[in-house]
Phi, psi and omega in degrees: 000125180276129179263123179290154181266345183233081185303317186296311179298322179298310179295322180298316178297318180298318181295324179292317181281328180096142182291344180278345181253340180221132182292155179300123184282162173267125182234150180268090183225142174300142182066006181299327181292343182274353180285131177284120184260017180297322177249105184303321184293315176297318181294320177306311181295323179293320176296320179295325177296318180295317180296320180298318180296318182295321184292314184290327180292335182264002182290141177259146179300143177283125182293141183278147180287332181216161182290155182299148179284186180290154178293172177293141176303152181290141176251111187271000178291150178292144182280155178308142165308146184300323175298322180290327176294321178296319183292324177296319182297321177296316182296321178290332179273341178083006175289142179265330185078004180226193178289164179299130174084002185274347181224162175294171172300115183299334179300332181282344180266345179301317179305319179293320178299310184298314181301319180292315180297317179298315179300329178279354181068036183261164176236141178281161175299148183299331181291341180267347185297319176302318179294326176295314181290325177296320177295321177294325179295324182280336185230106184292334181292341176278351194296315179306313183285321184293316183291323175297317179296317183298328173067208181294329176294316179300320177291323178295318181289325178299329177292346185248357184225106181298344176296336183252034183294345180288345185300308181290345179269357185265119179278132172227153180293344181273357187293144177282143180304135178273160179283154179306332180294345179285357174295352174299328177298325179295323182273335188241345189283170171293163184300317181295325177293322181292319176299315180297320179297319178293317179300313181297318181294317179299329183288329182255337181205084185302322182297317180296321179296316180298318181293324178296317180290323179299327188291335182240005186305315185292343182256359185278153175288158181304312182291334174283322178300322181298315180285329176294326175297320180301327181292341179289349177300329176286118181076018182301132184207170177301346179291338178277351187301312178304318179295314179292324177296321176296324181292343175296346175261010182299152181285345180267128177301315182296323179292319176300317182296316182293322177297319178297319179295320179296317179294331179288345175277354179256098185303331181271002183289161181292328175297318180296323180293317181297316176295326176299317179296316177296317182293322178294328175286332183273339180223127178218153178282133185223175177056045180058034176085016181268342179205168178257132179258124181260127173233094185292158179305143178276336180208161173256090186285178184300325180289325176294320181293322180294330179276014169098006180267122181280139181290334179252137182283129173268003186261350188092345176285169177295155181298318179298321179294319178298311176302315180301314181294322179294321180296308182294324180293334182265350180279145179301135182291338178295341180305315190290309175300323183293321182275339180248344183072018181248152178277164176306318179298314179295321179298317181290339180278347181287150171291150180234133178204189178228190184295341180265317182232109184289352179226084181253110179299327180304306181289332175294322178288322177298317181293314181298319175301315179295319177296324178295315180300318179295322179297320178291315181299318183266358181051050181266110181290323182295315180288323176300314181297318179295317181294324178287326185082174182293154177299136181296148179232145178296151177307141178099354180256013176080017180222162182286137179260021183288156175276130181297152181297138183282344180304131177097019174052080185307325181295324175292318178297318179303320183294345179278340183279161178300153184305314183298319179293322176303312181297315181298315181296317184289327179294320179295318178300318182288326176301323184269319193249356183076197185263355187302321182249013191262357188304305183295320179298315179297324178294338180274354180269144181295145179248149355292151181295154180294157175304317180300315180294319178301315179301318182295320179296315183296321178297318181293323177296318176300318179294322182294320182293318180291334183286344184095004177292157180269145179306321183294346175287345175238032187297324179297314180291320180299324177293325180287326183299327181298328181251352186242337180296140181298130180305333184295345180275003182304319183297316181295321178292323173299323176295323177296317180299318180293326185273347178287159178301129180306141176060017176276168178298322182290322178300316181291322179297312182295321179295316177302312183296317178299317176299320179294321180294322178292322178297310180300322180298314179293323178301311183289324178296321178296323180287341179271354180296148177294144179273159183284000000 
């Protein structure tokens, strides 16, 4: 019997040709004589397994081209309490620890866990950081919190794994200031890295960030200039006005529009003054202060176009209505009380018309819509509050139970108000109108929802169940409740589950929601435990 000198290659060739075309070879391998050769195909696989073990056992380490680099910097933050670390492992794995369908999708609870742990200044165990970065790679909305939690070890690992290249490009408020020499990233980095670098620089030194952008502005692509302008929102001040005023002459329409929007948020800017003059000519107090007279612009001249107003309406409305809305939305809201002596509430109560019809609902809607856009853009709480109107109250409580006017995107106006006021207004709305129109309003409220808002939502769900509606008709709100409802409402939801028809859709929905609230309560309690 001839013994081959290259067992692996011989077996590889036999496998390619097949044992029916080539006899099973004799190979010099330990334990080869113990292989049963009754079935040539099975014997070939067993010999290949022996050969593979032999090859791997004899492999030598590949010499490195250069010595290993420095270890990861020390992370001085306290480590997570052990129960919280175990909970993170469960969240990252997607395991529920309970029966199928008894809890919400755990991936939806991960953002709240990350935000809470980050707020407490904790660090996860080193063994969990790769899984954390993998989760952030798959879901971009997790990245700021995940990168901040991963800390210096996460950045150190990202330098060695191209799958985590997003880490150095993710801006977080916890980032340590970089040295001036790191401006090399601005000149040599990828676009996302450059945006992150500019954003971080603007947060700690707005003037330096502006100077950096000014240095390369003329050589940047139009689409890049647009996103770089967005970064100027951090630390925006009158010092940025000359640069933005020059950008009004940019060859890109989108850049011009963005520059104009930024300037309109600076009430003292030259653009704001120009828009105020146009707005003053377009709306004036008339009839001895009984109504507002609208005279929309007759044309969109070159100066208006330079200030970011498009000559053609993209909305389907008439061009004069479009110009009118753009002018009023960009004018400082302080103009109106100063020029009329009236409060926002008083101005909104006036009749609105034009030279033909002194009471025109069309112009009233246009004016209200423009004021709402200005309130959101300028983050003016007084105007947002006036435009929303008082929180609705049920009949019999001495207040109007009317539905607030929808003009002006109520959810956007609501987001301008302080968090507690947002929650109280939305709770009152839900108490009167239920959940049918509340999805966007709830999305504007800070999470987790306050106990009063959570109670109002649970009561509305109970009314929906009693009315015979199906749970999926409120699927959007139910999805939000799992991650936003106050965990303290778990007992009330468990009562709803117990009172629902057994095995019904509402029974299962309430049971799932109650289980998720209990899970969240335990999750938050673990993060609140004292660290070692």
